[in-house]
Legacy VTK file of the C-alpha trace (Angstrom):
# vtk DataFile Version 3.0
C-alpha trace
ASCII
DATASET POLYDATA
POINTS 62 float
54.144 98.298 91.034
52.979 101.882 90.403
54.920 103.001 93.480
58.133 101.401 92.227
57.671 103.002 88.806
56.954 106.427 90.296
59.885 106.122 92.663
62.200 105.101 89.837
61.148 108.083 87.757
61.669 110.413 90.692
65.114 109.044 91.356
66.077 109.366 87.711
64.855 112.941 87.550
66.819 113.889 90.686
65.557 117.441 90.561
65.317 119.694 93.582
62.341 121.810 92.515
59.052 121.031 94.245
56.512 118.957 92.333
53.375 120.996 91.623
50.031 119.230 91.605
46.714 120.788 90.559
43.129 119.716 90.994
41.559 120.201 87.540
38.063 120.644 89.022
38.872 123.272 91.639
42.112 124.750 90.294
43.727 124.272 93.724
47.504 123.818 93.546
49.754 122.076 96.060
53.441 121.233 96.132
55.257 118.087 97.119
58.780 118.958 98.167
61.534 117.239 96.275
64.218 115.772 98.527
66.572 113.576 96.574
69.242 113.141 99.220
68.228 109.609 100.201
65.769 106.813 99.519
63.495 107.595 102.485
63.105 111.196 101.328
62.328 110.070 97.784
59.692 107.709 99.184
58.072 110.592 101.119
57.886 112.619 97.922
56.407 109.688 95.992
53.853 109.166 98.774
52.894 112.868 98.668
52.326 112.668 94.915
50.366 109.434 95.257
48.166 110.856 98.037
47.210 113.867 95.938
46.640 111.789 92.800
44.104 109.692 94.731
42.296 112.963 95.495
42.113 113.864 91.797
45.183 116.091 91.527
47.409 115.947 88.471
51.074 116.824 88.148
51.700 120.015 86.204
54.955 121.458 84.841
56.775 123.947 87.053
LINES 1 63
62 0 1 2 3 4 5 6 7 8 9 10 11 12 13 14 15 16 17 18 19 20 21 22 23 24 25 26 27 28 29 30 31 32 33 34 35 36 37 38 39 40 41 42 43 44 45 46 47 48 49 50 51 52 53 54 55 56 57 58 59 60 61
C-alpha cells in the first residue's frame, strides 16, 4: 500500500528535478532521478526512494 501511495504522489507531482535524499546521521546525500515519461520509469524512481528510506535516508527539499 505504501508503494501505491508513493507512486501516486510521484505521478501527481510530475516534476523533472531529481529527488534528494539525506541520511540524517551521516549527512550523506543521494539523488533519485525523476523520470515521469511512463509508469515503469515512475516505478523505478519510487523504488529508488524506497530503497534509500529503508537505509535511513529522508527526502529533503531541492
